[in-house]
C-alpha positions as CSV (number, residue, x, y, z in Angstrom):
1,M,125.1,126.0,151.4
2,A,123.4,124.5,148.3
3,R,123.6,120.8,147.5
4,S,123.8,119.6,143.8
5,R,122.9,116.3,142.2
6,D,123.8,115.2,138.7
7,L,121.4,113.0,136.9
8,T,121.6,111.5,133.5
9,L,118.5,111.5,131.3
10,I,118.0,109.3,128.2
11,S,115.3,110.6,125.8
12,L,112.9,108.5,123.7
13,N,115.2,108.7,120.7
14,W,118.2,107.6,122.9
15,Q,119.7,111.0,123.2
16,E,121.5,111.6,126.5
17,Y,121.2,114.7,128.6
18,S,122.8,115.6,132.0
19,L,120.7,117.4,134.7
20,R,122.2,119.3,137.4
21,V,119.8,120.1,140.2
22,S,121.0,122.4,143.1
23,R,118.9,122.5,146.2
24,D,119.2,125.2,148.9
25,P,118.3,123.5,152.2
26,A,117.9,126.9,154.0
27,L,115.0,127.7,151.5
28,D,113.9,124.1,151.1
29,R,113.7,124.6,147.2
30,V,115.6,124.1,144.1
31,S,117.9,127.0,143.6
32,S,119.1,126.2,140.0
33,L,118.6,123.6,137.4
34,K,120.9,122.9,134.4
35,V,120.3,120.6,131.5
36,S,123.1,120.0,129.0
37,Y,123.2,117.9,126.0
38,N,126.0,115.2,126.0
39,Q,127.4,115.6,122.3
40,R,130.2,113.3,122.9
41,V,128.3,110.5,124.5
42,N,125.7,110.8,121.7
43,E,128.3,110.7,119.0
44,Q,129.7,107.6,120.5
45,R,126.3,106.2,120.6
46,E,125.6,106.9,117.2
47,A,128.8,105.4,115.9
48,G,127.9,102.2,117.9
49,V,124.4,102.1,116.2
50,M,126.2,102.3,112.9
51,D,128.8,99.5,113.8
52,F,125.7,97.5,114.8
53,L,124.1,98.0,111.4
54,R,127.3,97.3,109.6
55,K,128.2,94.2,111.6
56,Y,124.9,92.5,112.3
57,I,122.2,93.4,109.9
58,P,123.5,91.0,107.1
59,K,123.2,87.9,109.2
60,N,120.1,88.7,111.3
61,F,118.2,91.3,109.1
62,E,116.8,89.1,106.4
63,K,114.5,87.1,108.8
64,Y,112.4,90.6,109.2
65,L,112.3,90.7,105.2
66,Q,110.3,87.4,105.0
67,G,107.1,88.0,103.3
68,I,108.0,91.4,101.7
69,D,107.7,91.8,98.0
70,F,110.4,93.6,96.2
71,P,110.7,96.1,94.8
72,I,109.7,98.1,97.7
73,G,110.0,101.9,98.8
74,K,111.6,103.1,102.0
75,Q,108.5,104.1,103.8
76,E,106.6,100.9,102.9
77,L,109.8,98.9,104.1
78,V,109.9,100.7,107.4
79,G,106.1,99.6,107.9
80,K,106.7,96.2,107.1
81,L,109.8,95.8,109.3
82,E,107.6,97.0,112.3
83,Q,104.8,94.3,111.1
84,N,107.4,91.7,110.9
85,G,108.6,92.2,114.6
86,A,112.1,94.0,113.9
87,P,113.6,95.6,116.9
88,S,112.8,99.2,117.3
89,I,116.6,100.3,117.1
90,V,116.6,98.4,113.8
91,V,113.6,100.1,112.4
92,S,114.5,103.6,113.5
93,Q,118.2,103.2,112.1
94,V,116.6,101.9,108.7
95,S,114.3,104.8,108.7
96,K,117.1,107.2,109.6
97,R,119.9,105.9,107.3
98,L,118.3,104.4,104.2
99,P,118.0,106.7,101.3
100,E,114.6,107.3,99.8
101,G,114.0,105.0,96.7
102,Q,113.0,101.7,95.4
103,Y,114.9,98.7,96.5
104,K,115.0,95.7,94.1
105,S,115.8,92.9,96.6
106,P,116.9,92.2,99.9
107,Q,120.6,92.1,98.8
108,D,120.1,95.7,97.3
109,L,118.6,97.0,100.5
110,I,121.6,95.4,102.6
111,K,124.0,96.9,100.2
112,H,122.7,100.3,100.8
113,L,122.5,99.9,104.5
114,R,126.0,98.8,104.7
115,G,127.1,101.9,102.7
């Protein structure tokens, strides 16, 4: 009789997958392997990240903008955020969510991030 074990895997970009491994003890080998994408969990995580951006960027974000000259483009901004020590979740979400373009001031940038 095959035994199954369910595992949860988190990828480097925080996507969640389920892995079901079935092992046949009589043959002493893995008899099946099923990987599935957890769409609902990932959508909830994405919504949580957006809530994070909307709620917390205005009060904590400006410290990562110190020393950045405006106007600035999106790609240059992302690099400067990394240099200034912004958490990777903030950098990745700014990179993903911020439209391409030039941003005139920190306030202009925050306005675009809050949508």
